[in-house]
N, C-alpha and C positions, 0 to 999 in steps of 0.2 A: 454284610450291610455296612459295617464300619470301614471296611476296605474300599467299598464303592464311594462312600462319602469322602474319604481321604483322597482317593484318586481324583474326584471331581474338584475338591478344593485345591489340590496341587496344580491341576490343569488351569483352573481359573486364576490362581496367583501367577503362574507362569505367563499366561496370556496378558494379564494386566501389566505385569512388569515389562514385558516386551513392548507393549503399546505405549507405556509411559516413559521409557528411558532410552530410546534409540539415540545414538550420537548425532545423527543428522538433524533431528528435531532440536536437540540441545544447542546446536550451532546457531539457530535462528532466534533464540530467546535473549531478551535483554538481560544484561548483567547489572547495569547501572546507567545513569544518564551521563554520557561522556561528551556532550557538546551537541551543537545543532547539526542538522542535515542541510548541507549547502549544495546547491546544484545550479545548473544553467540550462536554459531551453533555447535552441537555435533552429532556424529553418534548415531542413535537410539539404536543400539544393543550394541556396545562397550562402549558407553558414553564418548568416546574420542573426543577431539575438532577436527574440520575439518577446515584446513587452505585453503585459496584461494577460498572461497565461495563468489559468487557475490550477493550483497545485493542492491536492488534498492528500494528507497523510493520515492513514487509518491504522490504529493498533488493534490487533485481535489477540485473544489469549486462548490457550487450550484449557478446557475443563474436562477432567477425566471422569468418565463413567465406569461402569463395571468392566467392560471389555473394549471400550473404544474411547476416543477423545473427541470432544466436540469443540469447534472453534466458535467463540462468541466475541461480539463487538466489545471493545473496551473504551476507546476514545478516538477523537479525530481533531485535526487542525486543518484549516484552509488558509492558504496564502496566495499572493499574486506576484508574478515576476515583475522586476523593475525594468527600466528602460534598456538595460544591458542584458535582459533575459535571466538575471540571477534571482534565485529565491533562497530563503532561509527559513527552515522549519525548526524553531527553537522550542523544545518541549521538555525542559528539565522537570517541571512539576508533574507532568503526565508520567514521565518515566521513573521519577523518584517514588511515586506512590503506586506504581504498577504492581499488580499482584504477580506472584510467581507464574511462570509459564506464559508471560506476555511476550509476544513476538515483536521483532523490528517492524516498523510501520511499512505497509504497502502504499504505494503512491498511485494516484490517478491524476493525470496531467491532461488538461483540456483547453483548447483555444478554438472557438468557432472558425471554420474554414480550413482546419488542419486535421490530420489524423490525431488520435489520442494515444496515450501511453498508460499502461498499467503494470505495476510490479515494483521491483527494486531497481533503482537507477545506478546502483553501485554494488560491487560484490560484497558479500557478508563480511569478509575480513576487513574491508575498508570501512564498512558501517561500524564495526566494533572499535576500530582505531580512528575515529573521526575528529577527535578533540582539536588537534592542531592542523587540520587540513583546511585550506581555504576553499577547496572545491572537491566534492566527492565524485561527481560525474556530470556528463552532459547528455541531455536528451534531445534527439533530433526529431522534429515533427515535419511531416510532408504536407504541402498544400493539397487540398482535395478539389480545387476549383475545376480541374480538368475531368473529374469523374462524373458519371451519370448520376441522376438524382437517387436512384436505387443504391448505387455504390456509396454515395455520400451519406445516405441514411444509415448504412452499416457502420459508419464512422462516428456514430453518436453512442457514447458509452452509457451503460446502465449506471445508476447511482451505486456507489460502493455498498456492498451487502450489509444490511442491518444498521446503517448509519442514520440517525434521526435527521430529518430535513433541516431542522434548525441549526445543525452543525455545519451544513454545506450550502448555505443560501447562494453564494456566488457560483458554485458549480451548477446548481439547479437552474439558475438564471442563464448561464452560458449554454447549458444543454438545451433549454427552451429556445434560445436565440438561434442555435444551429438548426433545430427542428423547423422553426419559422422560416429561416433563410432557405432551406431546402424545399419547403412546401410552396414557395412563391413561383 
């Protein structure tokens, strides 16, 4: 019986250790706040900047359970691109107080009449070393005016998972605007 308990505990500890410590996961975790996330949004065809684009940065963190990790919402910031299509997500307070296992923010970028973007707009190594970079990446959005209404409706992103509505009012307004535009 003791041998069976020891075998079970050894297996459980091994599984938890593997789930909690893979190198790939460690690469996406914040280490400290090292400066803002700066990007630019342009029209994919004309290469011209797009003003008024809603950019939502969402931080999630891994919370480890017995044999798995669960990703939970931590915080979010919403900004708008300027006349040159530039945006700055400056989040030193969020990242300084971030619990361990908080990941780099994922971005949702939305402008009614265009495709949307979700994910990281720069490679992880650039996100880690962003302090002195004036621009981390460029996101290209395509016009959807030539698509059918059904295809256009597929270009309306869902709100970011678990983010409270009060954190993303501009995103929700732009999403409704795109839905209304398509339904006309």
